[in-house]
Structures are given as structure tokens and as C-alpha cells.
C-alpha positions in Angstrom: -48.5 -195.9 -92.5 -46.6 -198.9 -93.9 -48.3 -200.8 -96.8 -48.3 -204.1 -94.8 -50.4 -202.5 -92.0 -52.7 -200.8 -94.5 -53.3 -204.1 -96.4 -53.9 -206.1 -93.2 -56.4 -203.5 -92.0 -58.2 -203.3 -95.4 -58.3 -207.1 -95.6 -59.8 -207.3 -92.2 -62.4 -204.7 -92.8 -63.5 -206.4 -96.0 -63.8 -209.8 -94.3 -65.9 -208.3 -91.6 -68.1 -206.4 -94.0 -68.7 -209.5 -96.1 -69.3 -211.7 -93.0 -72.0 -209.3 -91.8 -73.5 -209.0 -95.3 -73.8 -212.8 -95.2 -75.5 -212.7 -91.8 -72.7 -214.6 -90.2 -71.0 -214.1 -86.8 -67.3 -214.8 -86.3 -68.0 -218.2 -84.9 -70.0 -219.2 -88.1 -67.2 -218.0 -90.4 -64.5 -219.7 -88.2 -66.4 -223.0 -88.4 -66.7 -222.8 -92.2 -62.9 -222.1 -92.5 -61.8 -224.7 -89.9 -60.2 -222.1 -87.6 -60.8 -220.7 -84.2 -63.1 -217.6 -83.8 -60.1 -215.7 -82.3 -58.3 -216.1 -85.7 -61.2 -214.4 -87.5 -61.2 -211.7 -84.8 -57.5 -211.1 -85.4 -58.0 -210.9 -89.2 -60.9 -208.5 -88.8 -58.8 -206.2 -86.5 -55.9 -206.2 -88.9 -53.6 -208.1 -86.5 -53.0 -211.0 -88.8 -53.3 -211.7 -92.5 -54.7 -214.8 -94.1 -52.6 -217.2 -96.1 -53.5 -217.9 -99.7 -55.2 -221.1 -98.6 -57.3 -219.2 -96.0 -58.2 -216.6 -98.6 -59.7 -219.4 -100.7 -61.5 -220.9 -97.7 -62.8 -217.5 -96.4 -63.9 -216.5 -99.9 -65.9 -219.8 -100.4 -67.5 -219.3 -97.0 -68.5 -215.8 -97.9 -69.9 -216.8 -101.3 -67.4 -215.0 -103.5 -64.4 -216.0 -105.5 -60.9 -215.4 -104.2 -60.3 -213.1 -107.2 -63.3 -211.0 -106.2 -62.0 -210.8 -102.6 -58.5 -209.7 -103.8 -60.1 -207.2 -106.2 -62.1 -205.7 -103.3 -58.9 -205.2 -101.3 -57.2 -203.7 -104.4 -60.1 -201.2 -105.0 -60.1 -200.1 -101.3 -56.3 -199.7 -101.4 -56.4 -197.6 -104.5 -59.2 -195.5 -102.9 -57.0 -194.9 -99.9 -54.0 -193.9 -102.1 -56.1 -191.4 -104.0 -57.2 -189.7 -100.7 -53.6 -189.1 -99.7 
């Protein structure tokens, strides 16, 4: 699977996991990030990837730092690479 697809998928899974952990629905997160709920849905399904600006907004809404968010993606990516 190409790296781009893997990273989009991992990013989406992490956003969804953190959103649920923060007891938010897609609408709540979308409101906090000034985007439509469908955008959050597309991110979570790995159909789109957030810009750097959106990573900062999403991270803030999910009560983590952008660097923590990127580190989570990095850890999951490395975990997947080690399984191959």
C-alpha cells in the first residue's frame, strides 16, 4: 500500500480515536475547527488529509499539542512497518 494512503488512514484513525476519547461527535469537532462535519468524516475515513493549519486546530480541539498528534501518527506508522 502506498505511503500516502497509509498515512491518510492512520491520521484518520487517530483523529477518530482522540475525538471519541474526548467524548465528541464529528459535529462537535467540526465546530471547534471551523469546518463542515463531512470534512471530519472524510479525514477519519482516510479520504482526505489535514493541512498543517488544520492539524493545529484539530489538535487544540482534541486537547493535545500538534507535536503529540504527529508523534502518534509516527508511532502507528512505525508499528505498521514492523508488522510487515
